[in-house]
C-alpha positions in Angstrom: 124.0 32.4 95.3 121.3 35.0 95.3 122.2 38.7 94.5 119.9 41.0 96.3 119.1 44.1 94.3 119.2 47.7 95.7 115.7 48.9 96.5 114.3 51.5 94.0 112.9 54.5 95.7 110.1 56.8 94.2 111.3 60.2 92.9 109.0 63.4 93.5 108.0 64.6 90.2 106.7 68.2 90.7 104.5 68.4 87.6 102.4 65.5 88.7 102.9 64.9 92.5 102.4 68.6 93.5 98.8 68.4 92.3 98.1 65.3 94.5 100.8 65.0 97.2 101.6 61.5 98.6 104.3 60.2 100.7 106.3 57.0 101.3 109.6 56.0 102.8 112.3 56.4 100.5 110.7 59.1 98.3 113.4 61.5 97.0 113.3 65.3 96.6 115.8 67.8 95.0 116.0 70.0 98.1 114.2 70.8 101.6 112.4 73.6 100.0 110.7 71.2 97.5 110.0 68.8 100.4 108.3 71.6 102.5 106.3 72.8 99.7 104.9 69.3 98.8 104.0 69.0 102.6 102.2 72.4 102.6 100.2 71.3 99.3 99.2 68.0 101.2 98.2 70.0 104.2 96.0 72.3 101.9 94.5 69.3 100.0 93.6 67.3 103.2 92.9 70.6 105.3 95.5 70.1 108.1 98.0 72.4 109.3 101.6 71.3 109.3 104.4 72.5 111.3 108.2 71.8 110.8 110.3 71.1 113.7 113.3 70.7 113.4 113.9 72.3 110.0 117.6 73.1 108.9 120.2 72.1 106.4 120.5 68.5 107.9 117.1 67.4 108.7 113.5 68.2 108.8 110.4 66.8 110.4 106.9 67.5 109.4 104.2 67.0 112.2 100.6 67.7 112.5 99.6 71.1 114.3 97.0 69.2 116.2 99.4 66.7 117.7 98.1 63.5 116.1 100.5 60.8 115.3 101.1 62.0 111.6 104.8 62.8 110.9 107.3 62.7 108.2 111.1 62.6 108.8 113.4 63.7 105.9 117.2 64.0 105.6 120.1 64.1 102.9 121.0 60.9 101.4 124.2 59.4 102.7 125.9 59.1 99.2 124.3 62.1 97.6 123.9 65.1 100.2 122.1 67.2 97.5 119.1 64.8 97.4 116.7 64.8 100.2 114.8 61.4 101.2 112.1 60.5 103.5 113.6 58.3 106.2 110.5 57.3 108.1 107.0 58.6 108.9 103.4 57.8 109.9 101.4 59.1 106.9 97.8 58.9 108.4 95.9 61.6 110.2 93.6 61.0 113.1 92.5 64.7 113.8 89.7 66.7 112.2 89.8 69.0 109.4 90.8 72.7 109.9 89.1 75.5 107.8 91.8 78.0 108.6 94.9 76.7 106.6 97.7 79.2 106.9 99.5 77.2 104.0 96.8 78.9 101.7 99.0 82.3 101.6 98.9 84.9 99.0 101.7 83.4 97.1 100.2 80.1 96.9 96.9 81.7 95.8 98.7 83.7 93.1 100.6 80.7 91.7 97.7 78.3 91.9 95.1 80.7 90.3 97.5 82.4 87.9 95.3 81.4 84.8 92.3 83.0 86.3 94.3 86.2 86.9 95.6 86.0 83.5 92.1 85.8 81.9 90.7 88.4 84.3 93.4 90.8 85.5 90.9 92.9 87.4 89.4 89.9 89.2 87.6 91.4 92.2 88.5 90.7 95.8 85.2 89.1 96.5 85.5 86.7 93.5 89.0 85.6 94.8 87.8 84.9 98.3 84.7 83.0 97.0 86.9 80.9 94.5 89.2 79.9 97.4 86.3 78.9 99.6 84.7 76.8 96.9 87.7 75.0 95.6 89.9 74.7 98.9 87.2 75.0 101.5 89.4 77.6 103.2 88.4 81.1 104.4 90.6 83.9 103.6 90.8 87.6 104.5 90.4 90.3 101.9 94.0 91.5 102.7 95.3 88.2 101.7 93.2 88.2 98.4 94.3 91.7 97.7 98.0 90.7 98.2 97.5 87.6 96.0 96.2 89.7 93.2 99.2 92.0 93.5 101.6 89.1 93.3 99.8 87.6 90.3 100.0 91.0 88.4 103.7 91.0 89.1 104.2 87.5 87.7 102.0 88.3 84.6 103.3 91.7 84.0 106.8 91.5 85.2 108.7 92.9 88.1 109.0 96.7 87.6 111.9 96.9 90.0 113.9 94.3 88.2 112.9 95.8 84.8 114.2 99.3 85.8 117.5 98.0 86.5 117.9 96.7 82.9 117.3 100.1 81.4 121.0 100.4 80.2 120.7 97.0 78.6 117.4 98.1 76.8 119.1 101.2 75.6 122.1 99.1 74.1 119.5 96.9 72.6 117.5 99.7 70.9 120.6 101.2 69.5 121.8 97.9 68.1 118.4 97.0 66.4 117.9 100.8 65.4 121.3 102.2 64.5 121.2 106.2 64.8 118.5 106.5 67.4 118.7 108.9 70.3 118.3 107.2 73.8 119.2 109.6 76.6 119.0 109.3 80.3 118.3 112.1 82.9 120.2 111.3 86.0 120.7 113.6 89.2 123.5 112.3 91.5 123.1 108.8 90.2 119.4 108.7 90.5 117.3 108.0 87.5 115.2 111.0 86.6 114.0 110.3 83.1 114.6 108.5 79.6 114.3 110.0 76.2 113.6 107.8 73.1 113.6 108.9 69.5 114.2 105.9 67.1 116.0 106.5 63.8 113.3 105.1 61.6 110.5 107.1 63.0 112.7 110.3 62.8 113.7 109.5 59.1 110.0 108.9 58.1 108.8 112.2 59.7 111.5 114.3 58.2 111.1 112.6 54.6 107.2 112.7 54.3 105.4 114.5 57.1 104.3 118.1 57.4 106.2 120.3 59.9 103.6 120.2 62.5 104.2 118.7 65.9 101.7 118.0 68.7 103.1 117.8 72.3 101.3 116.3 75.1 101.8 114.6 78.7 100.1 112.1 80.6 100.3 110.4 84.0 101.8 106.9 84.3 100.1 104.7 86.8 102.7 102.1 87.4 104.7 101.4 90.6 106.9 104.4 90.0 104.6 106.9 88.6 105.8 109.8 86.7 104.7 111.3 83.4 105.1 110.4 79.8 105.9 113.3 77.5 105.3 112.8 73.8 105.7 114.4 70.4 103.6 113.1 67.5 103.2 114.4 63.9 100.8 114.0 61.2 101.4 111.9 58.0 100.1 112.2 54.5 96.9 110.4 55.5 96.1 112.5 58.3 97.0 109.9 61.0 99.1 110.3 64.0 102.7 109.7 63.5 105.0 109.2 66.7 108.2 111.0 66.8 109.6 110.9 70.3 108.7 110.2 73.9 110.2 110.5 77.3 109.5 109.3 80.9 110.0 112.0 83.5 109.3 112.5 87.2 106.7 115.2 86.7 105.7 117.7 84.0 107.4 121.0 84.6 109.4 123.5 82.7 112.7 121.9 83.3 111.5 118.5 82.1 109.9 119.9 79.1 113.0 122.1 78.3 115.1 118.9 78.3 112.6 117.1 76.1 112.3 119.8 73.6 116.1 120.5 73.4 116.7 116.9 72.5 113.8 116.9 70.0 115.0 120.0 68.3 118.5 118.4 68.0 117.1 115.2 66.4 114.8 117.0 63.9 117.5 119.7 63.2 115.2 122.6 64.1 117.6 125.6 63.9 114.6 128.1 63.1 111.1 127.2 64.4 109.4 130.0 62.2 108.6 127.4 59.6 107.3 124.9 62.2 103.9 124.5 63.9 103.5 123.3 67.4 100.1 122.3 68.9 99.4 121.8 72.6 96.5 122.1 75.1 96.6 125.2 77.5 98.6 123.2 80.1 100.5 126.0 81.9 104.2 124.6 81.5 103.7 123.8 77.8 102.2 127.0 76.9 105.3 128.7 78.3 107.6 126.6 76.3 105.7 127.4 73.1 
């Protein structure tokens, strides 16, 4: 009696197969998303444009844009609906190469050239275009290169929109690691307007060993949300700058400086300012406050 063993199908391994995509009947993928991404990378490597018709939760067919016999048919496995498997296909192209591959989009460039962006965050647009043309033999527009650089910076520096949603968690973490600190938010009708930070160790160190001299200044923030950074620093025993408190506000005006200085005065217990010296430039709003 001869026992027939079940055929063993190849499983797609993203770390290796995404670099040099290849296909065979029976190959398994974790999802349709992974399958389509692998097909797009295949199109980029072989300089062909791939279309997906149909493409839904039950089946997906990858075909060549130019109409050559190439096709890949994928669908969920019968016993495991979460695993996608190549059911049939013709894996050889008979068409000419295309130098305008839409699969080389801004997101793909950002992910595949992430280390170059990490080494040179200010990588020029012309340099990005030339690198893609040399390595992928694909022409991209300046707009696509600019978008790719923006996506890469978000990946490297973090998404500012998601980070600002974590401000309350950040406040609780600062209070947990620096007991006695003052972390205040300024909100108007539920909208975030500013954040004041005075860490307990810095406050204690200033009151214990620094002279009663405080320098005030503000500067622009060049991130996605902009705004102003207000700061108060002192001078330690070695005549070096000693940070005391800082705040992020929408703009530098009398209202925000009043809010900042009232909180600073409470932290430093300044009930009578006659024994204190304040230093600032001739900025109009700060001059009025002093």
